[in-house]
Structures are given as structure tokens and as C-alpha cells.
N, C-alpha and C positions, 0 to 999 in steps of 0.2 A: 120347157122343162129339161130338154136334152143338154142344155148349156149349163145347167146347175150341177155342181159336184156333190154337194151334201144337202140333204133335207133332214131337218130335225123337228119333230113334233114336241112342243113344249106344253106340258100339262100344268094346270094350276097347282100351286104349292100351298099346303096348309100352314097357317101361322105358326103352329107348334113346331113344324119342321124348320121354319126360318130361324127360330130361336135356338135350335140344336146345332151349335157350331162345331160339334165333334165329328160330323160327317164330312167326308171328302178331303181333297188335298187343299192345302193353303196356297195362296197365290204365288208365293216365293218358290215353292216346290214345282208348281206348274211352269213358272217362268224359266226356271233352271232346266227343266226337261225340254222345253221349246228351244232354248238357246243351244243345248246340246244337239238337238235334231237339226237346227240350222247349221251348226258347225259341221256336222256329218254331211249334210247336203252340199255345202260349199266345197268341202274337200273332195267329195266324190264327183260332183257334177261339173266342176271346172267353170271357168268364165264367170265366177261369182253368181251362180244360178241356184235358186231354190227349186224345189220340185214343181211348183206351179208353172215355171217357165220352161219345163222340159219339152223338147220337140218329140215327134214320133220316133225319130232315130234314137234320141236319148232314152226314151221310154223302153224301146227294144233292148237297149244296152244295159240300163240300170234297174229295170223292173223284172228281172228274171225270177221265175217262180220255181219252188220245189215241185216234185211230181204230184203230191197230193193237192197242192194249190192249183196247179195247172189243170188237173182233171176236174176239180171242183169248179174252176172258172169256166171251163169249156161247157159244162152242164148248165151253169148259171146263164151264160151268154144265150144259149138256146132257149131256156125256160123264160128268161126275162126279155128276150128279143132285143138285146142291146145293139145300138147302132155302133158304127166305127168310133164316133165321137165318144159315146158312152163307154166303150171298151177302154179307150185310152185314159179317160177321166177316172175310171175306177182304178186302173193301175197306178196312176199318180197319187191318188188318195191312199191306196194300199202301201205304196212306197213311203209315204209320209207317216202312216201308222207304224210301219216297221222302223222308221227312223226314231220316232218317239219311244219305241219299245227297245231302243238300244242300238239300232242300226244293223239289223241282220242283213247279211249279204244277199240272200234270196228271200223272196216273199213267201210266207207260209200260208197255209189254208186259213188260219185265224186272221191274218192280215187282210187277205182278200175277202173273206166272209164279212169282216167288219166294214170294209169299204163298200161292199154291195149293200149291206144293211143300212148304212148311212145314206146311200143313194136311193134306195127303194122302200124305205119304211113308210113313206106317205102314199105309195101306190097300192 
């Protein structure tokens, strides 16, 4: 489990919800956002690297957090008993969330909280 970055519980969907196409983003919008995030990552990370390929040194350099995020993450590490592997994986996911959100230079508490929630929702 420590080697997984994201856990998502998928609940059954009602047929009536499947027919309601007005909810959510369309595929083209999502694709454009992902392509922008990839462009941000390639430009920032160098060597043609996406966030998934970041080393621990890269993570230390590119996954800086603002003060609120840092304080929140410190508490979460203790409460959730994150391993070193888990620590770095959460930061890479948070970096990706920030990139999808427009590429904020520093990770916010919201980015870190979402990454933690994606990792620990099944626990």
C-alpha cells in the first residue's frame, strides 16, 4: 500500500445520474488542463520530466510549501504515521494538483490536503 500514490473509492452510480450529462467537465476541458499541467512540469523540472519522475532532490527543490501547508503537513505526517516513501509521494501528488490548478509556485494547504485525502481515503 505504501507504493501507491492515489486511492479512490468508486461508489455505484444511479442510472438517472448517468443520463444527466450536465454535470462535470467535458473531456476536452480536462485534456486541455492536463496538457497545460504537463507543459508546466516540463518547463519547471527540466530533462523532459513529469512530476512522477522527480527524485527526492527534485522534490525538495520543486515542492516547496507555504507556511500553512508546511504546518498542516507536519501534523498529518505524525497523525498518519507516513513513511519517508509516503512523504515524498504525497508531495509529488500535491505538486501535480498545484500544476493542474494553474501551477502555483508554492504548494498550498489545499493542495497538500487534497493529496493526503487521495492517499488516505481508503484507510
